[in-house]
C-alpha positions, -999 to 999 in steps of 0.1 A, spaced: 492 -313 -151 493 -290 -180 506 -257 -173 481 -233 -172 471 -206 -199 444 -177 -192 425 -165 -218 399 -137 -224 368 -130 -252 340 -105 -258 308 -108 -274 282 -86 -268 288 -66 -237 299 -102 -218 335 -105 -210 346 -139 -205 375 -149 -187 385 -188 -197 413 -210 -169 430 -238 -188 455 -263 -168 475 -255 -135 469 -214 -131 497 -206 -103 507 -167 -89 538 -168 -117 509 -164 -141 485 -140 -126 500 -111 -137 484 -107 -166 450 -116 -147 455 -91 -125 467 -60 -156 434 -72 -175 413 -66 -141 430 -34 -139 424 -23 -172 386 -45 -172 375 -21 -142 385 15 -155 361 20 -178 338 -13 -176 321 -12 -206 303 -46 -201 271 -57 -183 282 -97 -174 310 -113 -165 316 -153 -174 345 -172 -158 351 -204 -177 367 -234 -154 357 -260 -172 391 -266 -185 410 -258 -153 431 -286 -134 439 -264 -102 446 -226 -91 462 -215 -65 453 -194 -37 466 -160 -60 441 -168 -87 409 -176 -70 421 -143 -50 419 -123 -85 389 -139 -89 370 -131 -55 387 -94 -67 365 -95 -96 336 -106 -79 339 -72 -55 350 -48 -83 322 -63 -105 294 -58 -71 304 -20 -75 289 -16 -108 264 -41 -115 235 -59 -90 245 -89 -110 267 -116 -96 293 -127 -117 292 -166 -141 316 -193 -129 311 -226 -155 327 -255 -141 324 -294 -139 316 -307 -105 350 -326 -88 375 -309 -65 376 -275 -77 338 -270 -73 343 -280 -39 373 -256 -30 353 -227 -44 321 -239 -20 347 -238 5 363 -201 2 326 -195 -2 326 -183 -35 287 -196 -40 280 -162 -25 298 -139 -49 295 -157 -77 263 -180 -98 280 -209 -102 266 -233 -130 276 -270 -139 291 -274 -167 281 -259 -203 298 -257 -233 284 -222 -248 315 -205 -249 338 -231 -270 334 -211 -304 346 -180 -286 377 -165 -302 395 -165 -270 429 -144 -269 455 -154 -243 464 -126 -219 497 -121 -225 525 -127 -198 534 -95 -174 572 -97 -163 569 -81 -125 598 -81 -101 594 -99 -65 581 -69 -51 557 -65 -72 544 -100 -75 544 -101 -39 519 -72 -36 499 -94 -60 497 -119 -37 493 -102 -9 463 -84 -22 450 -115 -40 445 -129 -4 432 -97 8 408 -98 -19 397 -139 -5 396 -125 31 371 -98 19 346 -121 4 331 -140 38 339 -143 77 352 -174 70 376 -164 47 389 -134 69 398 -164 96 418 -183 66 434 -157 49 440 -126 75 474 -144 88 486 -151 55 483 -117 41 503 -104 76 529 -128 73 534 -118 35 532 -79 41 
């Protein structure tokens, strides 16, 4: 499995976020910071998440994607888009109800030529990492009743 990277790019008013390889909680601080900045002054009309090159996302990464859908719903009547290839990751996204809060599109190579920039890793202490993990799981629990059952106990245990 390839060490993961999270990239971002902006074209016109579309914010692109690309996950490459294996994305674990330890890499999510940069994404969390990016999300915070993105929604402070939302100057975009769409969000596209490219998971075509992702091998695996842990539950914290999934939770941050859930947060993107929640925050975007507050400012837009559109859903963010996720691009991915059919397979295990597509199955996982459906199991955590992402099909309810994202438009999931099977594989497209439209974003290959974008000028992506890697999100800088951010060093966080153990308490801040735990807070990020807890908040990510809260976001996952918020998007559906099924998720509430799956992730509420985890959130309570980590808090």
